[in-house]
N, C-alpha and C positions, 0 to 999 in steps of 0.2 A: 374329162376333156380339159386341157390346159387353158389358161386365160387367153392366150393369143390364138387358139384354134377357134375357127368359126365355120359355119356352113356357107357355101356359095349361095347367092340369091336364088330364091325358089324358081325363078324362070330358067335357071341354068341346070346343070346336071347333078346338083346336090352332092358335089364332091367335097369332102373335108379339106380345109386348107389352113395354112399358117399365115397369119397376117404379118407382113414384113415391113410395110410402109405405105406411103400415100403419094398420089400424083395430083398436082394442082397446076392451074394455068398461071403463067407469070403475070406480074402486074402490068407489063406492057402488052400482054396478050400474044406475044410472038414466039413463045416457047412454053414447054411444060417443065415444071420443077418436080423432080423425083426425090423424095425423102425416105431414106431407109433407116430403120431402127437397128443400130449395130448389135444390140443384144439378140434381137429376133433373127437377124442375118446370121449370127453365129450358130443359131439352132437349125439352120437350113441344111438339107442334104445337098451334097455336092456330087459331081461326076467328073471323071477325067477323060480327056480325049487321047487319041493315039500318040499325040506329040507330047503328052505329059502335063498339059495345061489343065487346071482345075476350074470348074464353073459351077454356078448356082443357077438353077432354072426357076425363073419367076414368071408370073402371069399377070396381065392387066386385061380386064374385059374391054373389048373393042367398042361395044355400045356405050359403056360408061365413060371411056376415054373420049369418044366423040362428043358426048354431052359436056364433059369438062372443057374441051377445046372450043365448043360452040357457046359456052357460058351458061348452059342449062343446069349444070351442077358445079359446085365449088371444088369438090374433091372426089377421088375414087381410090380404091385400094390397090396395093401391090401385094401379091400373095405367092406362096409356093403350094402347089397341090400336094396333098399327102397321099402317096401311092404306097400301098403295102406290098 
């Protein structure tokens, strides 16, 4: 398993994922800051739409994001699920 690969929290589906970045609440508390590691982002799988646009699918746990927004947590992760 690569250094950036981790398992999702045991409360979730135990799906392997690639850690791509972090989400934090802004200092003013009126926004969330998303920080993406460019090296990890480059390792993500992409998909293309019918119009030729290329995208990367990333996930953030809603429960963890709520806790960040409400100030219960300082940070949560942004990941890409690894689907074989």
